[in-house]
C-alpha positions as a printed Julia matrix, in Angstrom:
267×3 Matrix{Float64}:
  19.96  -19.94  -59.19
  17.47  -17.07  -59.36
  15.16  -18.99  -57.06
  18.0   -19.51  -54.56
  18.82  -15.79  -54.65
  15.21  -14.94  -54.0
  15.01  -17.36  -51.08
  18.26  -16.01  -49.61
  17.06  -12.41  -49.92
  13.75  -13.29  -48.25
  15.66  -14.95  -45.37
  17.83  -11.84  -44.95
  14.73   -9.63  -44.86
  13.13  -11.86  -42.22
  16.29  -11.63  -40.11
  16.04   -7.84  -40.04
  14.96   -6.54  -36.63
  11.31   -5.68  -36.45
  10.87   -2.2   -34.94
   9.37   -2.4   -31.44
   7.1     0.35  -30.25
   8.47    2.04  -27.11
   6.54    1.18  -23.93
   4.76    4.21  -22.67
   5.63    4.97  -19.07
   2.89    5.97  -16.67
   2.73    9.64  -15.87
   3.9    10.85  -12.47
   0.37   11.74  -11.37
  -1.04    8.36  -12.47
   1.76    6.53  -10.66
   1.1     8.39   -7.39
  -2.65    7.86   -7.72
  -2.02    4.13   -8.17
   0.08    4.03   -5.0
  -2.6     5.89   -3.0
  -5.37    3.65   -4.37
  -3.46    0.44   -3.68
  -2.87    1.48   -0.07
  -6.45    2.64    0.53
  -7.75   -0.7    -0.74
  -6.09   -2.45    2.21
  -7.72   -2.62    5.64
  -4.74   -1.13    7.5
  -4.26    1.64    4.96
  -7.88    2.76    5.07
  -8.1     2.55    8.87
  -4.88    4.56    9.23
  -6.16    7.39    7.02
  -9.57    7.48    8.75
  -7.83    7.59   12.15
  -5.68   10.5    10.98
  -8.73   12.4     9.69
 -10.9    11.87   12.76
  -8.22   13.26   15.09
  -7.66   16.16   12.69
 -11.38   16.94   12.92
 -11.05   17.13   16.72
  -8.17   19.63   16.48
 -10.12   21.82   14.04
 -13.19   21.65   16.31
 -11.2    23.16   19.18
  -9.51   25.77   16.97
 -12.91   27.0    15.74
 -13.81   28.09   19.27
 -11.01   30.71   19.19
 -12.51   32.62   16.25
 -15.7    34.68   16.21
 -16.78   33.41   12.79
 -16.24   29.84   13.97
 -18.38   30.36   17.08
 -21.04   32.16   15.06
 -21.41   29.31   12.55
 -21.06   26.68   15.3
 -18.29   24.99   13.32
 -16.91   23.36   16.46
 -20.06   21.27   16.87
 -19.98   20.29   13.18
 -16.39   19.02   13.38
 -17.13   17.16   16.63
 -19.99   15.43   14.79
 -17.52   14.63   12.02
 -15.18   13.11   14.63
 -18.04   10.97   16.01
 -19.07    9.77   12.54
 -15.5     8.83   11.59
 -15.17    7.0    14.92
 -18.35    5.08   14.05
 -16.82    4.29   10.67
 -13.82    2.71   12.43
 -16.23    0.64   14.54
 -17.68   -0.75   11.31
 -14.22   -1.56    9.99
 -13.46   -3.51   13.18
 -16.64   -5.57   13.04
 -14.79   -8.75   11.98
 -11.56   -8.2    13.93
 -12.59  -10.98   16.34
 -11.18  -13.56   13.95
  -7.72  -11.98   13.78
  -7.58  -11.66   17.59
  -8.6   -15.34   18.04
  -6.08  -16.39   15.38
  -3.22  -14.61   17.18
  -4.22  -16.19   20.49
  -4.46  -19.67   18.96
  -1.14  -19.2    17.15
   0.53  -18.32   20.46
  -1.17  -21.26   22.21
   0.1   -23.76   19.6
   3.66  -22.4    19.5
   5.13  -24.54   22.28
   8.71  -23.9    21.16
   8.28  -20.14   21.56
   6.61  -20.43   24.98
   9.42  -22.64   26.32
  12.08  -20.08   25.38
  10.11  -17.05   26.65
  10.77  -15.32   29.93
   7.9   -16.14   32.37
   7.18  -12.41   32.78
   6.95  -11.92   29.0
   4.84  -15.06   28.65
   2.25  -13.88   31.2
   2.12  -10.32   29.87
   1.67  -11.68   26.31
  -1.18  -13.91   27.5
  -2.9   -11.0    29.27
  -2.42   -8.83   26.18
  -4.1   -11.43   23.95
  -7.0   -11.82   26.41
  -7.59   -8.05   26.42
  -7.73   -7.91   22.6
 -10.06  -10.93   22.43
 -12.45   -9.26   24.9
 -12.22   -5.85   23.22
 -14.11   -6.8    20.07
 -17.23   -8.49   21.56
 -17.49   -5.72   24.18
 -17.52   -3.15   21.4
 -20.06   -5.15   19.37
 -22.41   -5.33   22.38
 -22.05   -1.59   22.99
 -22.8    -0.88   19.32
 -25.83   -3.19   19.23
 -27.1    -1.68   22.48
 -26.72    1.83   21.05
 -28.8     0.79   18.02
 -31.44   -0.75   20.37
 -30.98   -4.13   18.69
 -30.14   -5.6    22.1
 -31.66   -4.5    25.37
 -28.32   -3.74   27.07
 -26.75   -0.65   28.58
 -24.48    0.47   25.73
 -22.58    2.95   27.92
 -21.54    0.15   30.29
 -20.34   -2.02   27.42
 -18.41    0.9    25.88
 -16.83    1.39   29.32
 -15.74   -2.28   29.33
 -14.47   -1.79   25.77
 -12.35    1.14   26.92
 -10.91   -0.94   29.78
  -9.98   -3.74   27.36
  -8.47   -1.16   24.96
  -6.43    0.49   27.72
  -5.3    -2.9    29.05
  -4.28   -4.16   25.62
  -2.34   -0.96   24.89
  -0.57   -0.89   28.26
   0.57   -4.52   28.01
   1.7    -3.87   24.43
   3.82   -0.95   25.69
   5.42   -3.25   28.29
   6.18   -5.98   25.75
   7.69   -3.65   23.15
   9.64   -1.64   25.73
  11.05   -4.95   26.96
  12.44   -5.6    23.45
  14.19   -2.2    23.51
  15.72   -2.94   26.94
  16.88   -6.39   25.81
  18.52   -4.87   22.73
  20.65   -2.48   24.8
  21.49   -5.23   27.29
  22.52   -7.34   24.32
  24.79   -4.55   23.04
  26.53   -4.32   26.42
  27.3    -8.05   26.41
  28.26   -8.18   22.72
  31.91   -9.1    23.3
  31.02  -11.91   25.73
  28.35  -13.21   23.31
  30.76  -13.35   20.38
  33.19  -15.46   22.43
  30.48  -17.94   23.42
  30.19  -20.53   20.64
  27.06  -22.08   22.18
  25.07  -18.83   22.14
  21.69  -19.13   20.4
  21.87  -16.64   17.52
  18.07  -16.73   17.09
  17.75  -14.7    20.3
  19.71  -11.78   18.84
  17.56   -8.65   18.4
  18.42   -6.56   15.37
  18.47   -2.77   15.36
  15.52   -2.78   12.96
  13.45   -4.88   15.39
  14.41   -2.57   18.26
  13.46    0.55   16.3
  10.13   -0.94   15.28
   9.37   -2.01   18.88
  10.27    1.47   20.17
   7.93    3.04   17.62
   5.07    0.69   18.54
   5.64    1.29   22.27
   5.53    5.06   21.75
   2.43    4.84   19.54
   0.56    2.57   21.98
   1.52    4.8    24.91
  -0.06    7.77   23.12
  -3.22    5.75   22.43
  -3.24    4.6    26.07
  -3.16    8.26   27.15
  -6.3     8.85   25.08
  -7.94    5.73   26.51
  -7.36    7.05   30.04
  -8.95   10.37   29.03
 -12.2     8.54   28.16
 -12.33    6.71   31.49
 -14.85    7.84   34.16
 -14.0    11.11   35.93
 -11.53   10.86   38.77
  -9.25    8.21   37.24
  -5.81    9.74   36.56
  -6.33   12.48   33.9
  -9.71   11.2    32.63
 -11.81   14.0    31.13
  -9.12   16.63   31.76
  -7.68   16.88   28.26
  -8.98   19.49   25.8
 -10.15   18.51   22.33
  -6.99   19.84   20.68
  -4.8    17.91   23.14
  -6.61   14.64   22.39
  -6.38   15.49   18.69
  -2.64   16.23   18.79
  -1.87   13.06   20.75
  -4.01   11.08   18.3
  -2.32   12.74   15.3
   1.15   11.8    16.63
  -0.06    8.23   17.18
  -1.55    8.13   13.68
   1.67    9.39   12.1
   3.57    6.63   13.92
   1.01    4.22   12.49
   1.54    5.62    8.97
   5.32    5.26    9.33
   5.03    1.67   10.56
   2.56    0.87    7.77
   4.87    2.26    5.07
   7.83    0.26    6.44
   5.78   -2.96    6.48
   4.6    -2.37    2.93
   8.18   -1.89    1.74
């Protein structure tokens, strides 16, 4: 009997809840630092921040010319050099972007179902857009190698071709994304008729989220296209006519659009 009592008491003791140590929550600062680090470890996150900084350097370079102490210390030249170095840093980040451009082109080429349902205008503009982005990367590589004297080529000419491919890719991207916005509002006007049609393909419906994202991309690429035109040879539209702070402000607005789009995609 005594043995049974002892065994029962030991069972009751084992059934008692074992105290669990409370899990320590990360501090607010550590949590924010983790978010920043995780984003900077991605290609898009790092490129977005560098883009933001290099346009900010251009704005500061122009502002320094309005102050005597800035002119005396030649701070404008220092920040322009900072802008050039950060631009070179972005060139290094893009050194393997050829593969992503080729992948997108091949993906479009293999998607026969998508091409059959596309408007001929959209299909041709998409094809031209992909060609521009495929050409952009090797042109930039040749300009970079020519600048380093690794290849005996005129680096300024190849950077000019790079700028043409950049401007062409941006302009066609604006057309494609603006087309999505137009289709959305056309779709809203014919909403009642569409709901009555039982044979309507629901996969063609553009959501408000898709429209908003396309509008943001079109606006961002239009701003970048404005900068691309500025770096064209003199005499073409507004090439060479923008001040440093104007290029910087346009680039900052474009970069903020890029940050917003990046945050949405991460969520």
